[in-house]
N, C-alpha and C positions, 0 to 999 in steps of 0.2 A: 504494499499499501503506499502511496506518494503522499506526504504533507505537504500541503502546499499554503504559502503567505502570501496574501497581496493587501498592498495599501489601500485603506480606505476609509476617508474621513478623518485622516491624522492618525487612524490607527492600523490594525492589520486585521484582515480576515482570514481564517484558518479552514482548511478544508481537506478533506482527504479524497484518494481517487486510486484507481488501479489500472494501469494500464493493460490495455486488452488486446492481445494477438488474432484479430478479427481472421486474418491471414497466416498460418503457421510461418514461424521465422524464429530463429535460434538466437536472436538480439532482443526480443521482447520478453519479459519474463512474466508471467501471469501471477497475479496478486490475490488477495482474498477480499470477501464481499464487507462490507461495511455493515453496523447494526442495523437491524432491521427495526424501523419506527412507525407508530400509528400517525394516520396522515391528519394534516389540521382540516377540520370542517371548512369547507367552501362552497357556497351556492353551485350547484349543477343542473343541467338539462336533466329532466326524468326521463330516464332509459329503463325504467323497471322491467317494462315488457319485452327488451332486447335481450338476448340468451344465444350467447354460441354454440353449436354442436360442440361435443368432447372433441378435443383437438385428437389428431392422429388417428379419427376414425373415417371421417368424411373426406373423401377426396373425389375430384379437386377442392381445394378450399375455398370456400367463399368469402370474397372481399368485398368491403363499400371504399368508396374512395371519396375524399372531402377536398374540393378545390379542383375547379375545371378550367384552370390556367394553363400558362405552358408547361410548367412542373408537372400538375398532374395527368398532362396531355403524354409526357415519356413515361410516367409510371403506369397508363394503360397499356402504351406500346410494349412494354417488359411483360406486363401482367399477361395480355394476349398472347404472347409469347412462350409462356410457360404453362404446360400442360399440368402442372400442380394447382394450377389457379384460375378460378373464373369470378370476374369483376360483374357482380350483381346489382350495382348501385352506386351512381354518380351523383353526389350532393354539391350545390353551389349554390350560394343566394341569389345567383342569375339563374334561373330556371331557362333558360333560352341558351345560356353557356353550357347547362348540365346535359340538357338535351341533345346539342349538337356533338357533344363529347362522346356522350352513351351510344348515339346512333353507330358511332364508329366499332363500338364492341358489341353490341346487341343487348344492352344492361337496360336496367330501370334507371330513374333520373327523379331527384327531387329537390327542392330548395331547404331541405329542413332534415336533421340527422335524427330526429325524435320519431321519424316514421320509418326506420331502418327496423330490420327483425331477420333473424335467422342467419346472421353471418358468424365467420369466423375469425375475420380479423379486418382491421381499419387502417388506412392509409391518409395521414393528414398531411396536405399539400396546397393548404388555401394560405392566405395572406397572414403574416405572423402574428398578430395582435389576435387572431381566433383561434390559434393553435391549444390554448390552454383549455378554454372552454369545453372544445370538442374531445380532447384528450382527456381530460376529466371523465366526461360523460362516458366515454366508451371505458376505460380503464373502471370504473365502477361498477360498470354492467359484467364485467370480467372477459372482455374482449380484447386480444392482444393488440396493440396499437405500435404504427410506426408513425413517427413525426418528422416530418422534413425539420432540417434545422433552419435557426434555431428553434428549441422547442419552445421558448419563451424569452424575453430580452429582460427577464429580470430572475436572479438565481433563486428567490424566494418560491417564484411559481414553479421554475424547475424542480425544485427540492421536493413541493408540494406533491408534483406528479410521481417523483421517484418514490415518495412515501405511499401513494395510492399504489402504485403498482407493487410494493414490497407487502403493503397489507393486505391485498387483496389476491397476491401470488399472482398477478396478471403481468405477462410479458409486456417490456417497453423497449424501443428501440429509437436511436436518432438518425437521420439522415447525413451521417458524415460517411459520404460517398468516396472520398477519396482514399479512406482506408482499404478500399478494394481497388485501388489503382494498382495492376501488376507491377508497375515501375517502383511504387512504394516497398510491395513484398519482395521484389528482387533486391533492392537495395540494402534491405536489413539483413538477409542471407549472406550480404558482401562486406559487410563492415566488420571488421577483425579486432579494431584499436577503440579505446574511449572517443568520444565525439568531443571536440575542445569548442567549435564553433558551427551552428547551425544556421543559415540564412535562409528565408524564403520571400517570395514575391508572388503577389496575385493581384492583377490589373486587369480591369475588363473597360470597354466602350461604355459612355454612359447608357444606362437601362432605360428601355421604355417605361417601364414602372416598377416601384419597389415599396416595400411596406417597414424597411428597418433600414439602419445606417450600413454603410460600407464595412463595418468591423464585424457586424452579426452576419451582413449577406455575404461576406468575403473572408474575412480574415479568419473567424472561426474555425474554416476547414484546416487551417495551417497550426493554428494553436493545437487542434487537436493531434496533427500530425507530428509535431515537435513535442508533444508530450507523450505519444505514442513511441517515440525514438529512444527514449531514456526508461531506466528502472527506476526505484525507489531515491527519491532526493527532495529538497526544497527548492520553492520556487521563491526567487528573491528580486531585489534591486530594479523593480519595474519602474520603466520611463517610456513616457509616449508621449506624440505631438499629432495634431490633427490639423486637416484644413476642410472648411465647410464651404459649401456652395452658396455665394452670397443671396440668390434669389430664393433658395428654398431652406438656407439654414441647417442644410442635412451634413452631416459626417460624411464626407466622400473621398478622402484620403488618409492615411494614417500610417504612423511607423512606430512600434514598440520594440524594447528591448528588454532584455530580463536575463538571470542567471538560473540556470537549472542545473542541478548535479555537479557545480564546477565549471559549466561549460556556458558560452553566451549563446543566447537565441536572440537573432536580429529579423524581424518580421515585418513586412510592409503590404499594404492594400490600397488599391485606388480602383474608382468607378468614372473616372475621368481620363484614362488613357487611351490613345488611339488604336492599339491591337490587343488581343488578348493574350495575357501571359502568367504561367502557372508554374513557377521554377522553384527549386530548392540546390540550396548548395550545402554540402555536409564536409566538415574538415575534420581530418583524425591526424595522428603525428608522421602517417605512412601515405595516405591517400587524401584525395579532394573528389568525392562524388557530385556529379552534376544531374539534376533530373528535371526532365522536360515532362511536365504530368499531361501536357495536352498532347504532345505527339508519341507521348509513352516511352521514352528513350532515355538511355542511362550511359554517363561517359566516365571513366575513372582516369584519374589524372596522378601520375607518380614521378615526383623529382629523382631523377638518378644518378645527377652528376653536375657540380659545378666548379668551374674552371676560371683562373686567371691568369694571364701572361702577360709579361712586363718585357718589351723589346722595342724599344723607343717611343711606343704607346701602350698604355694599359687596354688589355683586351678581357672583357666578361664574357663567358661562354655557360648556359645553361642547358641542360638536357633534361626533357620531360617527357614521359611515354604516355600514350593515349590507347583506354582501351576500353570498345565497344563491345560489353555484354550482353549475351543473349536475352531477351524478357520475354517470359512464357506469357503469351496472352489467353487466360483461361475464362475470358469473356468480357463482355462490356462491363464496365463496373456498377451500373444502375442494376444488370439484371444479377450480378454476384452480389450485389446486395440483398436484393430481394431473396434470393437462395438463402442467404443468412439468416432473414426475419422468418422464412419458411421452417429452416432448421430450431429456430428459437422458439416458434410456435407448437412444433413438433417435441420439442423436448430435448434435442440433442444439441442445444447451446445453453449455456449456464446462464440462467436470467438475472443472477444475483451479479455477476461478473459484466453483464449487459447494462445493467442501469447502474453500477458504479461508475461505468467509464463517462457516463453523461456529464455529471456536474462541473468536474474541473474546467473543461474548454469554456463552458457558459460563465463561469465563474472569471476566469482571466479575462474574457471580452467584455466583460461585465466592468472590470476595474480599468481596462484600457480605455471604454469609452468615457469613464469617470474622470479619467487623467486629460483628455481631450476637449471636454468640455469648458 
């Protein structure tokens, strides 16, 4: 278990998390689950009539999808390709959008989750501010729930959902899809020394629409990945700066640096870039690994010689090898993520480890946003 300490209001916020090896890797050490506590009462939609069939019995699993936007459409696509799944209902506050997406897969549609019945699992891909209410309703009804990141933009609300998941014994998963990027898994297998510096870049052109700032929208992915590269240790010395769009006052670019397990982590994100960038650089004593998460490529650099010659003029020469290892592509990350959720539903993935991996990236993101305000 990892103990984290983040500045908040002049003090420190302490939390624990367990790095979760969602794709097997010898570099990631599994931890233990945190104590299960009763949930804090909170108003919820009445779904007392909703009940899923015993998991592991019905096949294909019957899914409900909340959110008919672009991310919801991606989930529909991978659900349609998986014979283990059947999408039975698309829910969106815009009934026309729900109907249009439902027609692509022959499912039902509605504008409210309180009409859903007889499902085995739910996927929530609606606007961020609606995640908590929907997730709470499904979890309290005993429905395994997948929620796109961020689960909420408040760690108090994230913790409440974790508590409900624990008290009801209902699986909860967050959409950290980069965990399933094959280049990330390959890099973990090739790191043989301690990491002393990890640097991430995640930039995109301005989005057409969004429901949270750039830290919650983009940077949280890299915060999750950075935490996943390290074993037990303390997160400290957090600093961050941000840039707000003058017309919207929204935090659109941010950089954050912190210390983790004696190493430096430098992370940056922007939604004002002119091209899509998803890069990670990892430095150890013997290698530098460069990951391109978009192209799913990995390059390893090793410096093998440095020489100086003095003969009339000083000449410096350095030699570095470059290795491009094979990256096994087991499938699209979104489809691999769905497969992991199915395994969580069927009980072949530890639900305690799953839920305890959720809080830390959210806590770190919240602390970074506070420093950028």
